[in-house]
C-alpha positions in Angstrom: 103.5 70.4 103.6 101.2 68.1 105.6 100.7 66.0 102.4 104.4 65.7 101.8 105.0 64.7 105.4 102.2 62.1 105.4 103.4 60.6 102.1 106.9 60.2 103.6 105.5 58.8 106.9 103.1 56.3 105.2 105.8 55.1 102.8 108.2 54.6 105.7 105.7 52.8 107.8 104.5 50.6 104.9 108.1 49.5 104.3 108.5 48.5 107.9 111.3 51.0 108.7 111.3 52.7 112.1 112.1 56.4 112.2 115.2 55.7 114.2 116.5 53.3 111.6 115.7 55.8 108.8 117.5 58.5 110.8 120.6 56.4 111.1 120.6 55.3 107.4 120.0 58.8 106.0 122.2 60.5 108.7 119.4 63.0 109.7 118.4 63.5 113.3 115.2 61.7 114.4 113.7 65.1 115.5 114.2 66.5 112.0 112.5 63.5 110.4 109.6 63.8 112.8 109.2 67.5 112.0 109.2 66.8 108.3 106.7 63.9 108.6 104.4 66.1 110.8 104.7 69.0 108.3 106.2 71.5 110.8 107.9 73.9 108.4 108.3 76.5 111.2 111.0 74.3 112.8 113.4 75.0 110.0 115.4 78.2 109.6 116.7 77.4 106.1 114.2 76.2 103.5 117.1 75.0 101.2 118.3 72.7 104.0 114.8 71.4 104.4 114.5 70.7 100.7 117.7 68.7 100.9 116.3 66.7 103.8 113.1 66.0 101.9 115.1 65.0 98.8 117.4 62.6 100.6 114.6 61.1 102.7 112.5 60.6 99.5 115.4 58.9 97.8 115.9 56.6 100.8 112.2 55.6 100.8 112.2 55.0 97.0 110.0 57.9 96.2 110.5 60.3 93.3 112.4 63.2 95.0 111.8 65.6 92.1 108.0 65.2 92.4 108.1 65.8 96.2 110.4 68.9 95.7 107.9 70.2 93.1 105.1 69.8 95.6 107.1 71.5 98.2 107.9 74.4 95.9 104.2 74.7 95.0 103.4 74.8 98.7 106.0 77.4 99.4 104.7 79.6 96.6 101.2 79.4 97.9 102.4 80.1 101.4 104.6 83.0 100.6 102.2 84.6 98.0 99.6 85.1 100.8 102.0 87.2 102.9 101.2 90.9 102.4 104.0 93.0 101.0 103.9 95.4 104.0 104.6 92.5 106.3 107.6 91.5 104.2 108.9 95.0 104.2 108.5 95.3 107.9 110.4 92.1 108.5 113.2 93.3 106.2 113.5 96.5 108.2 113.5 94.7 111.5 116.2 92.4 110.2 118.3 95.3 109.1 118.0 96.9 112.5 119.2 93.7 114.2 122.2 93.5 111.8 123.1 97.1 112.6 122.8 96.5 116.3 125.3 93.6 116.2 128.6 94.4 117.7 131.1 95.4 115.0 134.8 94.8 115.0 136.6 98.0 115.2 140.0 98.3 113.7 141.9 101.1 111.8 140.6 99.6 108.6 136.9 99.2 109.5 136.2 102.1 111.8 134.2 105.0 110.4 136.3 108.1 109.7 134.8 111.1 111.4 134.3 114.2 109.2 135.9 116.7 111.5 139.2 114.9 111.5 139.8 116.0 107.9 139.1 119.6 108.9 141.7 119.4 111.7 144.3 118.1 109.3 143.7 120.8 106.8 143.9 123.4 109.6 147.2 122.0 110.8 148.6 121.9 107.2 147.7 125.6 106.8 149.3 126.6 110.1 152.4 124.7 109.1 152.6 126.4 105.7 152.1 129.8 107.3 154.8 129.1 109.8 157.2 128.1 107.1 156.4 131.2 105.1 157.0 133.4 108.1 160.3 131.7 108.9 161.4 132.2 105.3 160.4 135.9 105.4 162.2 136.4 108.7 165.4 134.8 107.5 165.3 136.9 104.2 164.7 140.0 106.3 167.6 139.1 108.6 169.9 138.5 105.6 169.1 141.8 104.0 169.4 143.8 107.2 172.8 142.3 107.9 173.9 143.0 104.3 172.9 146.6 104.3 174.3 147.3 107.8 177.6 145.7 106.9 177.8 147.7 103.6 177.0 150.9 105.5 179.6 150.2 108.0 182.2 149.5 105.4 181.2 152.7 103.5 181.6 154.8 106.6 185.1 153.4 107.3 186.5 154.4 104.0 
């Protein structure tokens, strides 16, 4: 990355363009251009944005942007291939933990359904069905008792 930055810086200086002028023409902040020229890749969160900056800056300076992007890709491959897999896995786990810690929006559509709620609803449905069954039995019993007693009374009166 230092080579890319020094190439951009030397080209800019040899053409007599100040960093402020280049910043204004390319519409990239002065601090970003300085970080690119100094090879400070750690200042950028998104590598794709950095690639766009390098590409636009190279076009502005009259350099071959594809060649510089290829150099950048080679550098990134070398840089990332030296990172042990265990470190990458650790970073992924830490990132997942941070994402899980973030405050979630709770609404009826996004909240987690608790498992015991289903059991409560099943219990209530069963109680309701049993009550309906008992009411039906009681009413049938009442009807049959009233029918037999009325027929017995009418039989006795004759």
